[in-house]
FIBA-270332 format. One line per field, with one value per residue (C-alpha): chain; residue number from 1; x, y, z; residue in three letters. Coordinates in steps of 0.2 Angstrom, whole numbers, always signed. Layout:
chain	[A/...]
resi	[NUM/...]
east	[X/...]
north	[Y/...]
up	[Z/...]
resn	[ALA/...]
***
This chain:
chain	[A/A/A/A/A/A/A/A/A/A/A/A/A/A/A/A/A/A/A/A/A/A/A/A/A/A/A/A/A/A/A/A/A/A/A/A/A/A/A/A/A/A/A/A/A/A/A/A/A/A/A/A/A/A/A/A/A/A/A/A/A/A/A/A/A/A/A/A/A/A/A/A/A/A/A/A/A/A/A/A/A/A/A/A/A/A/A/A/A/A/A/A/A/A/A/A/A/A/A/A/A/A/A/A/A/A/A/A/A/A/A/A/A/A/A/A/A/A/A/A/A/A/A/A/A/A/A/A/A/A/A/A/A/A/A/A/A/A/A/A/A/A/A/A/A/A/A/A/A/A/A/A/A/A/A/A/A/A/A/A/A/A/A/A/A/A/A/A/A/A/A/A/A/A/A/A/A/A/A/A/A/A/A/A/A/A/A/A/A/A/A/A/A/A/A/A/A/A/A/A/A/A/A/A/A/A/A/A/A/A/A/A/A/A/A/A/A/A/A/A/A/A/A/A/A/A/A/A/A/A/A/A/A/A/A/A/A/A/A/A/A/A/A/A/A/A/A/A/A/A/A/A/A/A/A/A/A/A/A/A/A/A/A/A/A/A/A/A/A/A/A/A/A/A/A/A/A/A/A/A/A/A/A/A/A/A/A/A/A/A/A/A/A/A/A/A/A/A/A/A/A/A/A/A/A/A/A/A/A/A/A/A/A/A/A/A/A/A/A/A/A/A/A/A/A/A/A/A/A/A/A/A/A/A/A/A/A/A/A/A/A/A/A/A/A/A/A/A/A/A/A/A/A/A/A/A/A/A/A/A/A/A/A/A/A/A/A/A/A/A/A/A/A/A/A/A/A/A/A/A/A/A/A/A/A/A/A/A/A/A/A/A/A/A/A/A/A/A/A/A/A/A/A/A/A/A/A/A/A/A/A/A/A/A/A/A/A/A/A/A/A/A/A/A/A/A/A/A/A/A/A/A/A/A/A/A/A/A/A/A/A/A/A/A/A/A/A/A/A/A/A/A/A/A/A/A/A/A/A/A/A/A/A/A/A/A/A/A/A/A/A/A/A/A/A/A/A/A/A/A/A/A/A/A/A/A/A/A/A/A/A/A/A/A/A/A/A/A/A/A/A/A/A/A/A/A/A/A/A/A/A/A/A/A/A/A/A/A/A/A/A/A/A/A/A/A/A/A/A/A/A/A/A/A/A/A/A/A/A/A/A/A/A/A/A/A/A/A/A/A/A/A/A/A/A/A/A/A/A/A/A/A/A/A/A/A/A/A/A/A/A/A/A/A/A/A/A/A/A/A/A/A/A/A/A/A/A/A/A/A/A/A/A/A/A/A/A/A/A/A/A/A/A/A/A/A/A/A/A/A/A/A/A/A/A/A/A/A/A/A/A/A/A/A/A/A/A/A/A/A/A/A/A/A/A/A/A/A]
resi	[1/2/3/4/5/6/7/8/9/10/11/12/13/14/15/16/17/18/19/20/21/22/23/24/25/26/27/28/29/30/31/32/33/34/35/36/37/38/39/40/41/42/43/44/45/46/47/48/49/50/51/52/53/54/55/56/57/58/59/60/61/62/63/64/65/66/67/68/69/70/71/72/73/74/75/76/77/78/79/80/81/82/83/84/85/86/87/88/89/90/91/92/93/94/95/96/97/98/99/100/101/102/103/104/105/106/107/108/109/110/111/112/113/114/115/116/117/118/119/120/121/122/123/124/125/126/127/128/129/130/131/132/133/134/135/136/137/138/139/140/141/142/143/144/145/146/147/148/149/150/151/152/153/154/155/156/157/158/159/160/161/162/163/164/165/166/167/168/169/170/171/172/173/174/175/176/177/178/179/180/181/182/183/184/185/186/187/188/189/190/191/192/193/194/195/196/197/198/199/200/201/202/203/204/205/206/207/208/209/210/211/212/213/214/215/216/217/218/219/220/221/222/223/224/225/226/227/228/229/230/231/232/233/234/235/236/237/238/239/240/241/242/243/244/245/246/247/248/249/250/251/252/253/254/255/256/257/258/259/260/261/262/263/264/265/266/267/268/269/270/271/272/273/274/275/276/277/278/279/280/281/282/283/284/285/286/287/288/289/290/291/292/293/294/295/296/297/298/299/300/301/302/303/304/305/306/307/308/309/310/311/312/313/314/315/316/317/318/319/320/321/322/323/324/325/326/327/328/329/330/331/332/333/334/335/336/337/338/339/340/341/342/343/344/345/346/347/348/349/350/351/352/353/354/355/356/357/358/359/360/361/362/363/364/365/366/367/368/369/370/371/372/373/374/375/376/377/378/379/380/381/382/383/384/385/386/387/388/389/390/391/392/393/394/395/396/397/398/399/400/401/402/403/404/405/406/407/408/409/410/411/412/413/414/415/416/417/418/419/420/421/422/423/424/425/426/427/428/429/430/431/432/433/434/435/436/437/438/439/440/441/442/443/444/445/446/447/448/449/450/451/452/453/454/455/456/457/458/459/460/461/462/463/464/465/466/467/468/469/470/471/472/473/474/475/476/477/478/479/480/481/482/483/484/485/486/487/488/489/490/491/492/493/494/495/496/497/498/499/500/501/502/503/504/505/506/507/508/509/510/511/512/513/514/515/516/517/518/519/520/521/522/523/524/525/526/527/528/529/530/531/532/533/534/535/536/537/538/539/540/541/542/543/544/545/546/547/548/549/550/551/552/553/554/555/556/557/558/559/560/561/562/563/564/565/566/567/568/569/570/571/572/573/574/575/576/577/578/579/580/581/582/583/584/585/586/587/588/589/590/591/592/593/594/595/596/597/598/599/600/601/602/603/604/605/606/607/608/609/610/611/612/613/614/615/616/617/618/619/620/621/622/623/624/625/626/627/628/629/630/631/632/633/634/635/636/637/638]
east	[+0/+6/+12/+2/+11/+8/+1/-12/-30/-35/-53/-60/-61/-43/-37/-46/-39/-22/-25/-33/-23/-31/-24/-6/+1/+18/+20/+29/+14/+3/+15/+14/-5/-7/+6/-5/-20/-12/-5/-22/-29/-15/-19/-37/-34/-22/-34/-51/-48/-54/-44/-55/-40/-34/-18/-13/-18/-15/-1/-1/+18/+17/+4/+15/+30/+20/+16/+34/+40/+27/+31/+50/+46/+36/+49/+63/+53/+57/+52/+65/+51/+40/+26/+25/+16/+26/+16/+18/+10/+12/-4/-22/-22/-7/-15/-30/-20/-9/-25/-33/-17/-14/-32/-30/-15/-28/-34/-52/-65/-76/-64/-61/-57/-70/-67/-79/-87/-89/-96/-108/-114/-117/-126/-138/-143/-150/-137/-145/-129/-121/-129/-144/-149/-149/-133/-119/-103/-85/-68/-61/-49/-35/-46/-63/-77/-66/-78/-92/-87/-71/-65/-60/-41/-43/-54/-46/-61/-60/-74/-75/-94/-107/-109/-92/-86/-74/-61/-59/-43/-51/-64/-52/-51/-69/-81/-90/-108/-108/-126/-143/-156/-173/-187/-174/-172/-156/-166/-180/-168/-159/-143/-136/-121/-105/-110/-96/-98/-90/-96/-108/-114/-97/-87/-78/-69/-60/-42/-42/-31/-39/-33/-42/-58/-58/-56/-70/-82/-79/-80/-91/-104/-114/-133/-133/-122/-134/-153/-164/-160/-143/-136/-125/-115/-113/-102/-113/-104/-108/-107/-105/-107/-92/-93/-109/-120/-114/-97/-102/-102/-87/-86/-81/-82/-92/-106/-109/-127/-133/-146/-156/-161/-171/-162/-170/-174/-187/-191/-190/-186/-203/-213/-225/-241/-249/-259/-244/-245/-231/-217/-199/-193/-206/-219/-233/-248/-260/-258/-271/-269/-273/-258/-245/-240/-240/-256/-256/-270/-261/-273/-271/-252/-244/-230/-218/-203/-190/-177/-165/-163/-165/-176/-189/-189/-192/-207/-215/-212/-221/-235/-236/-238/-252/-261/-259/-264/-280/-283/-282/-264/-261/-243/-229/-216/-203/-193/-175/-168/-156/-158/-140/-141/-141/-141/-137/-146/-162/-161/-159/-174/-185/-179/-182/-201/-202/-194/-203/-188/-180/-164/-163/-146/-147/-129/-112/-99/-80/-70/-52/-50/-54/-72/-84/-102/-118/-133/-150/-168/-168/-158/-172/-187/-183/-182/-197/-200/-202/-219/-221/-220/-228/-235/-241/-257/-249/-252/-240/-234/-228/-209/-210/-219/-206/-192/-201/-203/-185/-175/-186/-170/-168/-182/-174/-160/-147/-148/-138/-146/-140/-137/-124/-106/-112/-110/-126/-119/-116/-133/-141/-130/-125/-139/-154/-159/-167/-171/-188/-189/-187/-203/-219/-237/-249/-266/-278/-296/-301/-315/-305/-288/-280/-269/-277/-266/-277/-286/-275/-278/-265/-265/-262/-249/-237/-231/-229/-214/-214/-205/-218/-231/-223/-220/-239/-243/-232/-237/-226/-213/-202/-188/-183/-164/-152/-134/-139/-144/-130/-124/-138/-150/-139/-140/-159/-160/-148/-156/-173/-165/-154/-168/-180/-192/-193/-201/-187/-175/-179/-168/-149/-134/-132/-118/-107/-103/-102/-92/-97/-91/-91/-87/-75/-75/-58/-50/-53/-71/-70/-73/-63/-74/-66/-72/-73/-81/-87/-103/-106/-123/-132/-125/-108/-104/-94/-104/-88/-75/-56/-42/-45/-62/-68/-66/-75/-65/-70/-70/-58/-71/-74/-89/-86/-96/-114/-130/-136/-155/-165/-174/-164/-172/-162/-166/-152/-165/-173/-186/-203/-212/-228/-227/-239/-227/-212/-207/-198/-213/-222/-209/-211/-230/-226/-215/-228/-241/-230/-225/-240/-235/-250/-247/-228/-232/-245/-232/-219/-230/-235/-217/-223/-210/-194/-188/-199/-193/-201/-196/-186/-172/-154/-148/-153/-163/-174/-170/-161/-169/-178/-178/-191/-204/-211/-193/-192/-177/-164/-146/-136/-117/-113]
north	[+0/+17/+27/+42/+58/+71/+84/+71/+74/+59/+53/+43/+27/+28/+33/+18/+6/+12/+9/-8/-24/-30/-15/-23/-6/-4/+5/+19/+22/+23/+35/+46/+45/+50/+64/+70/+69/+79/+92/+94/+98/+110/+120/+120/+127/+140/+146/+145/+145/+161/+166/+177/+183/+193/+183/+181/+162/+157/+159/+149/+148/+140/+127/+123/+121/+109/+99/+99/+93/+79/+73/+73/+63/+50/+48/+46/+34/+45/+61/+73/+85/+80/+91/+81/+64/+49/+41/+32/+41/+24/+18/+24/+25/+37/+48/+50/+54/+66/+75/+77/+83/+96/+103/+103/+115/+128/+128/+131/+120/+121/+115/+96/+82/+69/+52/+46/+35/+49/+60/+47/+45/+63/+65/+51/+60/+52/+58/+57/+63/+58/+42/+46/+60/+74/+83/+85/+82/+85/+82/+99/+108/+119/+135/+127/+139/+154/+163/+159/+163/+167/+157/+165/+164/+163/+148/+137/+126/+107/+94/+81/+82/+89/+104/+111/+117/+109/+122/+126/+117/+101/+101/+106/+89/+84/+82/+98/+100/+110/+109/+103/+96/+104/+93/+80/+72/+83/+99/+95/+90/+107/+101/+117/+122/+123/+109/+96/+77/+71/+52/+40/+28/+23/+27/+43/+55/+64/+61/+56/+65/+73/+59/+46/+57/+58/+39/+35/+47/+39/+21/+20/+33/+34/+32/+14/+8/+14/+10/+12/+26/+34/+40/+55/+67/+84/+99/+114/+131/+143/+161/+178/+195/+207/+225/+226/+216/+224/+217/+200/+183/+174/+156/+154/+135/+120/+112/+93/+88/+70/+66/+51/+53/+42/+39/+41/+22/+26/+44/+50/+68/+74/+89/+83/+90/+100/+108/+111/+107/+104/+92/+90/+104/+118/+118/+131/+136/+150/+156/+164/+171/+154/+147/+156/+154/+173/+183/+191/+200/+196/+186/+178/+177/+165/+154/+146/+136/+135/+121/+123/+132/+121/+120/+110/+122/+137/+129/+124/+140/+149/+136/+139/+158/+155/+144/+156/+171/+161/+158/+176/+179/+197/+196/+183/+174/+165/+153/+150/+142/+128/+132/+127/+135/+126/+134/+152/+156/+149/+159/+175/+170/+167/+184/+193/+188/+198/+214/+228/+237/+228/+237/+231/+223/+205/+203/+206/+193/+193/+179/+174/+183/+200/+201/+211/+210/+216/+204/+212/+208/+212/+196/+185/+194/+188/+170/+159/+153/+171/+171/+190/+202/+193/+198/+215/+224/+229/+218/+204/+210/+227/+223/+213/+227/+239/+229/+227/+245/+249/+235/+225/+217/+207/+196/+192/+183/+195/+209/+212/+220/+239/+240/+225/+231/+249/+259/+267/+284/+278/+271/+287/+300/+291/+278/+286/+273/+281/+271/+273/+288/+303/+302/+309/+302/+316/+308/+316/+317/+334/+336/+332/+337/+320/+307/+290/+275/+259/+261/+274/+293/+306/+325/+333/+344/+329/+322/+304/+296/+281/+272/+276/+270/+253/+251/+253/+241/+227/+214/+213/+200/+194/+182/+169/+165/+156/+149/+136/+149/+148/+152/+154/+157/+171/+178/+177/+185/+200/+203/+206/+214/+227/+232/+236/+222/+215/+221/+213/+198/+188/+175/+174/+178/+167/+155/+167/+158/+170/+159/+150/+133/+124/+106/+103/+86/+77/+65/+51/+53/+62/+80/+95/+106/+123/+140/+150/+167/+177/+186/+203/+209/+223/+235/+229/+219/+203/+189/+179/+189/+186/+194/+211/+212/+200/+214/+230/+244/+256/+245/+231/+218/+202/+202/+188/+185/+182/+192/+200/+199/+214/+205/+192/+175/+160/+142/+133/+123/+116/+121/+114/+104/+113/+130/+137/+132/+140/+155/+163/+162/+171/+185/+186/+188/+202/+211/+210/+217/+232/+236/+247/+256/+268/+274/+276/+287/+298/+301/+305/+318/+327/+327/+319/+305/+301/+284/+272/+263/+247/+232/+218/+229/+223/+221/+206/+216/+222/+241/+244/+256/+249/+257/+268/+256/+267/+269/+250/+240/+243/+243/+232/+232/+213]
up	[+0/-4/+11/+17/+16/+30/+18/+10/+12/+23/+22/+37/+27/+21/+39/+46/+33/+38/+56/+55/+56/+40/+30/+30/+34/+43/+59/+49/+39/+54/+62/+46/+46/+64/+62/+48/+59/+73/+60/+53/+71/+75/+58/+62/+80/+74/+61/+70/+89/+97/+113/+123/+134/+119/+117/+135/+136/+118/+105/+88/+90/+107/+101/+86/+98/+109/+94/+88/+105/+106/+88/+92/+108/+99/+86/+98/+109/+125/+133/+139/+145/+160/+153/+137/+138/+133/+119/+102/+87/+78/+87/+87/+106/+106/+93/+103/+119/+109/+102/+119/+126/+113/+115/+134/+132/+127/+145/+138/+147/+131/+118/+116/+104/+102/+94/+82/+95/+107/+93/+88/+106/+108/+91/+96/+112/+127/+139/+156/+165/+181/+187/+176/+188/+175/+182/+169/+179/+173/+181/+187/+176/+182/+182/+183/+186/+188/+177/+188/+206/+217/+231/+248/+251/+270/+272/+285/+290/+288/+287/+301/+300/+290/+302/+296/+279/+267/+262/+243/+243/+249/+235/+220/+213/+216/+201/+197/+191/+175/+170/+177/+165/+167/+175/+181/+198/+201/+198/+209/+223/+222/+213/+205/+194/+204/+217/+219/+220/+236/+236/+229/+243/+251/+235/+239/+227/+241/+240/+222/+209/+194/+183/+194/+195/+176/+173/+186/+178/+161/+166/+181/+184/+167/+167/+160/+174/+188/+192/+206/+219/+221/+238/+233/+245/+238/+243/+240/+240/+254/+249/+257/+249/+246/+248/+258/+246/+230/+227/+220/+228/+236/+241/+259/+259/+255/+266/+264/+259/+257/+245/+240/+222/+209/+193/+176/+176/+189/+186/+168/+164/+161/+168/+182/+175/+189/+175/+164/+145/+133/+133/+140/+128/+131/+145/+147/+158/+160/+178/+189/+207/+214/+206/+216/+234/+235/+236/+219/+209/+193/+182/+165/+165/+153/+160/+147/+152/+138/+142/+127/+110/+95/+79/+89/+104/+92/+84/+101/+109/+96/+97/+116/+113/+101/+114/+128/+118/+113/+131/+135/+143/+146/+152/+152/+163/+152/+163/+157/+173/+169/+151/+146/+129/+112/+94/+95/+79/+86/+102/+91/+80/+96/+103/+86/+87/+103/+98/+88/+80/+65/+69/+87/+90/+97/+101/+94/+89/+89/+80/+79/+63/+71/+64/+75/+69/+75/+73/+73/+71/+53/+49/+56/+50/+33/+39/+33/+50/+57/+65/+66/+80/+95/+112/+107/+102/+86/+71/+69/+52/+58/+59/+43/+33/+39/+32/+16/+14/+19/+11/-1/-9/+7/+2/-15/-5/-11/+2/+18/+33/+31/+50/+49/+50/+54/+70/+77/+72/+54/+53/+58/+49/+33/+30/+37/+49/+65/+80/+89/+100/+89/+80/+87/+85/+79/+81/+94/+98/+92/+106/+121/+114/+120/+113/+111/+110/+111/+127/+134/+134/+137/+138/+122/+129/+131/+114/+114/+105/+94/+108/+121/+109/+106/+125/+128/+115/+122/+134/+149/+151/+165/+163/+176/+176/+188/+188/+175/+162/+150/+133/+120/+134/+140/+122/+123/+140/+136/+119/+128/+143/+134/+122/+135/+132/+149/+165/+175/+176/+191/+199/+202/+191/+176/+172/+162/+146/+132/+121/+105/+100/+83/+80/+65/+56/+58/+45/+57/+58/+75/+79/+85/+96/+97/+104/+88/+94/+108/+109/+118/+124/+115/+128/+123/+139/+140/+148/+150/+159/+160/+169/+178/+170/+183/+197/+200/+192/+207/+222/+216/+222/+213/+202/+190/+174/+169/+169/+185/+189/+193/+207/+217/+220/+222/+216/+225/+235/+220/+207/+212/+198/+203/+196/+209/+223/+215/+225/+210/+200/+214/+214/+195/+197/+209/+197/+184/+195/+201/+183/+180/+164/+164/+182/+179/+163/+172/+187/+174/+166/+182/+188/+204/+203/+194/+193/+202/+218/+225/+236/+229/+222/+217/+235/+245/+258/+244/+247/+231/+218/+203/+186/+179/+172/+158/+152/+151/+158/+170/+162/+174/+173/+171]
resn	[UNK/UNK/UNK/UNK/UNK/UNK/UNK/UNK/UNK/UNK/UNK/UNK/UNK/UNK/UNK/UNK/UNK/UNK/UNK/UNK/UNK/UNK/UNK/UNK/UNK/UNK/UNK/UNK/UNK/UNK/UNK/UNK/UNK/UNK/UNK/UNK/UNK/UNK/UNK/UNK/UNK/UNK/UNK/UNK/UNK/UNK/UNK/UNK/UNK/UNK/UNK/UNK/UNK/UNK/UNK/UNK/UNK/UNK/UNK/UNK/UNK/UNK/UNK/UNK/UNK/UNK/UNK/UNK/UNK/UNK/UNK/UNK/UNK/UNK/UNK/UNK/UNK/UNK/UNK/UNK/UNK/UNK/UNK/UNK/UNK/UNK/UNK/UNK/UNK/UNK/UNK/UNK/UNK/UNK/UNK/UNK/UNK/UNK/UNK/UNK/UNK/UNK/UNK/UNK/UNK/UNK/UNK/UNK/UNK/UNK/UNK/UNK/UNK/UNK/UNK/UNK/UNK/UNK/UNK/UNK/UNK/UNK/UNK/UNK/UNK/UNK/UNK/UNK/UNK/UNK/UNK/UNK/UNK/UNK/UNK/UNK/UNK/UNK/UNK/UNK/UNK/UNK/UNK/UNK/UNK/UNK/UNK/UNK/UNK/UNK/UNK/UNK/UNK/UNK/UNK/UNK/UNK/UNK/UNK/UNK/UNK/UNK/UNK/UNK/UNK/UNK/UNK/UNK/UNK/UNK/UNK/UNK/UNK/UNK/UNK/UNK/UNK/UNK/UNK/UNK/UNK/UNK/UNK/UNK/UNK/UNK/UNK/UNK/UNK/UNK/UNK/UNK/UNK/UNK/UNK/UNK/UNK/UNK/UNK/UNK/UNK/UNK/UNK/UNK/UNK/UNK/UNK/UNK/UNK/UNK/UNK/UNK/UNK/UNK/UNK/UNK/UNK/UNK/UNK/UNK/UNK/UNK/UNK/UNK/UNK/UNK/UNK/UNK/UNK/UNK/UNK/UNK/UNK/UNK/UNK/UNK/UNK/UNK/UNK/UNK/UNK/UNK/UNK/UNK/UNK/UNK/UNK/UNK/UNK/UNK/UNK/UNK/UNK/UNK/UNK/UNK/UNK/UNK/UNK/UNK/UNK/UNK/UNK/UNK/UNK/UNK/UNK/UNK/UNK/UNK/UNK/UNK/UNK/UNK/UNK/UNK/UNK/UNK/UNK/UNK/UNK/UNK/UNK/UNK/UNK/UNK/UNK/UNK/UNK/UNK/UNK/UNK/UNK/UNK/UNK/UNK/UNK/UNK/UNK/UNK/UNK/UNK/UNK/UNK/UNK/UNK/UNK/UNK/UNK/UNK/UNK/UNK/UNK/UNK/UNK/UNK/UNK/UNK/UNK/UNK/UNK/UNK/UNK/UNK/UNK/UNK/UNK/UNK/UNK/UNK/UNK/UNK/UNK/UNK/UNK/UNK/UNK/UNK/UNK/UNK/UNK/UNK/UNK/UNK/UNK/UNK/UNK/UNK/UNK/UNK/UNK/UNK/UNK/UNK/UNK/UNK/UNK/UNK/UNK/UNK/UNK/UNK/UNK/UNK/UNK/UNK/UNK/UNK/UNK/UNK/UNK/UNK/UNK/UNK/UNK/UNK/UNK/UNK/UNK/UNK/UNK/UNK/UNK/UNK/UNK/UNK/UNK/UNK/UNK/UNK/UNK/UNK/UNK/UNK/UNK/UNK/UNK/UNK/UNK/UNK/UNK/UNK/UNK/UNK/UNK/UNK/UNK/UNK/UNK/UNK/UNK/UNK/UNK/UNK/UNK/UNK/UNK/UNK/UNK/UNK/UNK/UNK/UNK/UNK/UNK/UNK/UNK/UNK/UNK/UNK/UNK/UNK/UNK/UNK/UNK/UNK/UNK/UNK/UNK/UNK/UNK/UNK/UNK/UNK/UNK/UNK/UNK/UNK/UNK/UNK/UNK/UNK/UNK/UNK/UNK/UNK/UNK/UNK/UNK/UNK/UNK/UNK/UNK/UNK/UNK/UNK/UNK/UNK/UNK/UNK/UNK/UNK/UNK/UNK/UNK/UNK/UNK/UNK/UNK/UNK/UNK/UNK/UNK/UNK/UNK/UNK/UNK/UNK/UNK/UNK/UNK/UNK/UNK/UNK/UNK/UNK/UNK/UNK/UNK/UNK/UNK/UNK/UNK/UNK/UNK/UNK/UNK/UNK/UNK/UNK/UNK/UNK/UNK/UNK/UNK/UNK/UNK/UNK/UNK/UNK/UNK/UNK/UNK/UNK/UNK/UNK/UNK/UNK/UNK/UNK/UNK/UNK/UNK/UNK/UNK/UNK/UNK/UNK/UNK/UNK/UNK/UNK/UNK/UNK/UNK/UNK/UNK/UNK/UNK/UNK/UNK/UNK/UNK/UNK/UNK/UNK/UNK/UNK/UNK/UNK/UNK/UNK/UNK/UNK/UNK/UNK/UNK/UNK/UNK/UNK/UNK/UNK/UNK/UNK/UNK/UNK/UNK/UNK/UNK/UNK/UNK/UNK/UNK/UNK/UNK/UNK/UNK/UNK/UNK/UNK/UNK/UNK/UNK/UNK/UNK/UNK/UNK/UNK/UNK/UNK/UNK/UNK/UNK/UNK/UNK/UNK/UNK/UNK/UNK/UNK/UNK/UNK/UNK/UNK/UNK/UNK/UNK/UNK/UNK/UNK/UNK/UNK/UNK/UNK/UNK/UNK/UNK/UNK/UNK/UNK/UNK/UNK/UNK/UNK/UNK/UNK/UNK/UNK]
***
């Protein structure tokens, strides 16, 4: 057989022919094939990988140098550098270990190499997580979760009983919960992102190395190996607030918690009805005052839980809205807790249907080649699946008609949104694109000299801007978020938040993953998953923060990444399957009830009150000021 050269384009079939014993290939031919495989990976990483540290953590030259030293070590049959794994690239096992090691040098927890078997298993789905409990657990990395919260440096407590705290040093090698599946046994028991696994029954992780933890997670604790009920000991982080409540959360230690949980064999991941319709992807219900543990006069509130972003979730979300609208919903709670993301384009399409202005920016993306691109509603209005402008008294076609008037060429498949690649100044000064707020409605009732907008009447002496008009036509929305709200779910939340479409964000700070991954096909049939871009919120904030950006620029306190809520409500004790018993849903109902747009507008007209204040502000004691409701959302620094 003809030897494979390093610069040949290897296809999977040919690669596996070379690797198989039946191929009759020599060890030298396998070595050349595997070196070509790793060389392909290095080229892909150097071309496509996005380093969100701005070059501090990654250098193409350093990666190539690591690859050169690994290759020389394999050829010589010995390693002169203790940091280089001693492997033989003449074997398939050595090639896999070498690929995984090279990717690990990126120190990026979201980049990895997947063999064809791992990729196939992932594409087939059905991953019920650790022990089949619905908690996604990974071995800790060197800087695991540093984007999420900070550990105190003075913790000295040890754990001889559950009444004491484990120090951060004690738990550094323990498996860490990185995601929790909605409606799973883990979620209902209060397992949250950032928890550590101490033991399963009598099998303890304490005292094991990272390598041992990684091996055990891969071979012993998958869902298919466990049935019945699992006895799990968790280490749950204990926080304290820096800077008098405004400086962010710091972990002072970990408290042990023992749980007895049913696995998926006994308790499938399905919403327990309690009057909730839908499926495992999207659930919805029309809430009334009798559905909340709080005494609320809010009636006809549509509750929708969105567990992920995918093509199927988009379709079902729009169907849920149609059903709730037909049932008479007047305002909405959209639950994103433990939504760990999905397809970012689906998140932006879903958000686009809730924003009136086609030029509203959904997010900005930055990639490894220096590209900085705004993505706006206009890109998705022309999508054949765009359902129209939802949750408003205006016709669903208003945004679509505006785009047809301004840019009819976009519907011919050849147009590019004029607001893409343009600053706000250029959009206004050079391209004539004006955002709502400058225009004034001129329709009045001649007899009473009043403005009439739907059912609202306003004195003729006060002009109403187009932005005011849109605000009063919109149905109120509250978003529920928590530590498990990540990635595309954070794109969705920030798109609505920064564009003034929500009454409030209720819950706790989100995960803080503003990085986008893409899986590149490899010549061996596997996949190389790399971070290829980062998104910024419409207000140009990073969701994933690195370096000094993780600290407050004024106080120096740790703030980390993620999106801060307007109204704090923790879900660390679990999310009840009964929506009516969910305290955070009750808090969302309270926020909807207090967000009286008519009252806020009247007060602003008379000058009796500036920004409204109410209980449940950004501080834990509820004394923090709230934003002016009639002017829409609070702009948080996150």
